[in-house]
C-alpha positions, 0 to 999 in steps of 0.5 A: 500499500502506497502512502498518497501524502508521501508520494505528493510530498516527494514529488513536491522535493523533485519539483522545487531542485536546484539551487537559489542564490544571492551575492553579497553586495559589499564582496560580490561572493555569490552564496547559494543554496538548495531551494529544497530544504530538509528539516532534519538540517535545521534540527541538527543545527538547534541540536548543534547550538543547544537552541541558540537560534542565531548559534543555529542559524549560522550553523545551518547557512554554513552546512547549506551553502556554498560561498562562491562554490566553497563552504566556510566556517561558522567563525567566519560567517561571524567575522566576515559576512557583514550584519546586514548582508547576513540579515538579508541573507538569512530572510531571503534562506528562511523566507524566500523572495516572495512570501517577505513581501507579503508577511511585510503587508499582513504585518503591516496591516495588522498593526494598522488593525489594531492600531 
C-alpha cells in the first residue's frame, strides 16, 4: 500500500530541486543553497547550538550554502559577513523572495488594524 501524502511530498521535493542564490553586495561573493530545504538539517543545527537561534542560523547557513562554490566556517561567517548582509541572506533562505513582501504587508496590515 502506498502512502499518497508521502508521494505528494516526494513529488514536491523533486519539483523544487535546484538552487537559489544571493550575491553579497559588499564583496560580490555569490551564495548558493538548495531550493528544497530539508528540516533535518535545521533540527541538527538547533541541537548543535543547544537551541540558541543565532548560533543555529549560522550553523545552518554554513551547512547548506556555498560561498563562491566553497564552504565557510561559522567563525568566518561571524567575522567576514556584514550583519546587514547576513540578515538579508537569512531572510532569503528562511522566507524567500516572494513571501517576504506578503509577510511585510500582513504584519503592516495587522498593526494598522490594532492601532
